[in-house]
C-alpha positions in Angstrom: 0.0 0.0 0.0 1.4 3.5 0.7 0.2 5.4 -2.3 -2.2 8.3 -2.9 -5.3 6.2 -2.0 -4.1 6.0 1.6 -4.5 9.7 2.3 -5.8 10.1 5.8 -4.9 6.5 6.9 -1.7 5.3 8.4 0.1 2.6 6.4 -1.0 0.0 9.0 -4.7 1.2 8.7 -4.5 1.2 4.9 -3.1 -2.4 4.9 -5.8 -3.5 7.4 -8.5 -1.9 5.3 -7.1 -3.6 2.2 -7.1 -7.0 4.0 -10.6 -6.5 5.6 -12.3 -5.4 2.4 -10.9 -8.4 0.6 -12.4 -10.6 3.2 -15.7 -8.7 3.2 -16.2 -9.0 -0.6 -13.9 -11.5 -2.3 -13.5 -11.6 -6.1 -15.8 -14.0 -7.9 -14.6 -15.1 -11.3 -18.0 -16.8 -12.0 -19.7 -13.4 -12.0 -16.7 -11.5 -13.2 -16.5 -9.2 -10.2 -13.5 -7.9 -8.4 -12.9 -8.0 -4.7 -13.6 -4.9 -2.7 -9.9 -4.5 -2.2 -9.4 -4.1 -5.9 -7.1 -1.0 -6.2 -9.7 1.1 -8.1 -12.5 0.2 -5.6 -10.3 0.6 -2.6 -9.1 4.0 -3.7 -12.7 5.1 -4.1 -13.5 3.8 -0.6 -10.7 5.7 1.0 -11.5 8.9 -1.0 -15.2 8.6 -0.1 -14.9 8.0 3.7 -16.1 11.4 4.6 -18.2 11.3 7.7 -17.4 7.6 8.2 -13.6 8.1 8.4 -13.4 8.1 12.2 -15.7 5.1 12.5 -13.7 3.2 9.9 -10.5 4.0 11.7 -12.1 2.9 15.0 -13.3 -0.3 13.4 -9.8 -1.1 12.2 -8.4 -0.4 15.7 -11.1 -2.7 17.2 -9.9 -5.5 14.8 -6.4 -5.2 16.3 -7.8 -6.1 19.7 -9.8 -9.2 18.7 -7.1 -11.6 17.6 -3.9 -13.0 19.0 -1.9 -10.2 17.4 -2.7 -7.0 15.4 -5.0 -7.7 12.5 -2.3 -7.2 9.9 0.0 -9.7 11.6 -2.6 -12.5 11.9 -2.3 -15.7 9.8 -4.9 -15.7 7.0 -7.3 -18.2 8.7 -7.3 -16.3 12.0 -7.7 -12.9 10.2 -10.8 -14.3 8.4 -12.2 -15.7 11.6 -11.7 -12.4 13.5 -13.1 -10.3 10.6 -16.1 -12.5 10.2 -16.9 -12.4 13.9 -16.4 -8.6 14.0 -18.6 -8.1 10.9 -21.3 -10.3 12.4 -21.5 -8.1 15.5 -23.5 -5.5 13.6 -22.1 -2.7 15.8 -22.3 0.9 14.7 -18.7 0.7 13.6 -19.5 -2.3 11.4 -22.5 -0.4 10.0 -20.3 2.6 9.1 -17.6 0.4 7.6 -20.1 -1.6 5.6 -21.7 1.7 4.3 -18.3 3.0 3.2 -17.4 -0.3 1.4 -20.7 -1.1 -0.2 -21.5 2.4 -1.6 -18.2 2.3 -3.5 -18.3 -1.4 -4.5 -21.7 -1.2 -6.1 -20.9 1.9 -8.1 -17.9 0.2 -9.8 -18.6 -0.3 -13.5 -17.6 -4.0 -13.4 -20.0 -4.7 -10.6 -22.8 -2.9 -12.3 -22.3 -4.8 -15.6 -22.3 -8.1 -13.7 -25.7 -7.2 -12.2 -27.1 -6.5 -15.7 -27.0 -2.7 -15.5 -25.4 -0.3 -17.9 -22.1 1.1 -16.6 -23.3 4.7 -16.7 -24.8 7.4 -14.5 -28.6 7.2 -14.3 -29.0 10.7 -15.8 -29.5 12.3 -18.3 -30.6 9.1 -20.0 -32.6 8.0 -17.0 -33.7 4.6 -15.9 -37.1 3.0 -16.4 -38.6 2.1 -13.1 -41.4 -0.5 -13.3 -44.6 0.9 -11.8 -45.6 -0.7 -8.5 -48.9 -1.0 -6.6 -49.6 2.5 -5.4 -52.4 1.2 -3.2 -49.7 0.1 -0.8 -49.4 3.8 0.2 -53.1 4.1 1.2 -52.4 3.3 4.9 -49.9 6.2 5.0 -52.2 8.6 3.0 -55.1 7.8 5.4 -53.1 8.2 8.6 -53.7 11.3 10.7 -50.9 13.8 10.7 -48.4 13.1 13.4 -46.3 16.3 13.2 -46.8 19.5 15.1 -48.1 22.5 13.1 -45.8 25.4 13.9 -47.4 27.8 11.4 -49.5 29.4 14.1 -46.5 30.2 16.4 
C-alpha cells in the first residue's frame, strides 16, 4: 500500500482496510466481479470515507484487539475468523464500515455490468422504473398527521 489512495490513513490502517475489504467481498470469477480490495475500488472507498472516516479507523483499531496479534499480523485463517466475527456483530462501527465499502463497491462499472446494469450514470438518459402497486401507500395517506403545526406560532 502506501500510495495516494491512503491519504488520511496510516500505512497500517491502509493495509488493514485492504485486507478486511478483501475478506468482506472477495473476487468472484464466475460473476466476473473484483474483490472490494481491488485498487480502483479501494481508492474510491478511501477517498469517499467522509463522515465515516473516524468510525472506519475505530473499526480497524477494534480489529487489532480481537485476535492473538494485530489484524495485519494474523495468519490468514485467523484474520478471516476475526473479521467474520467482527462483521457479524452488527455494531455501529461495522455499519459505518459496511456503508463505506458497499457504496463504492456497487458503483464500480464491473460490478454494475455483472448485475445486468449499464455502466453509466442514471441521468441524463434516466432509468425505467417499473410501476408498482400505489395502493400500498393508502395506509400512509389515510393516517392522521403526526407532526406539530408550527405555522400558528
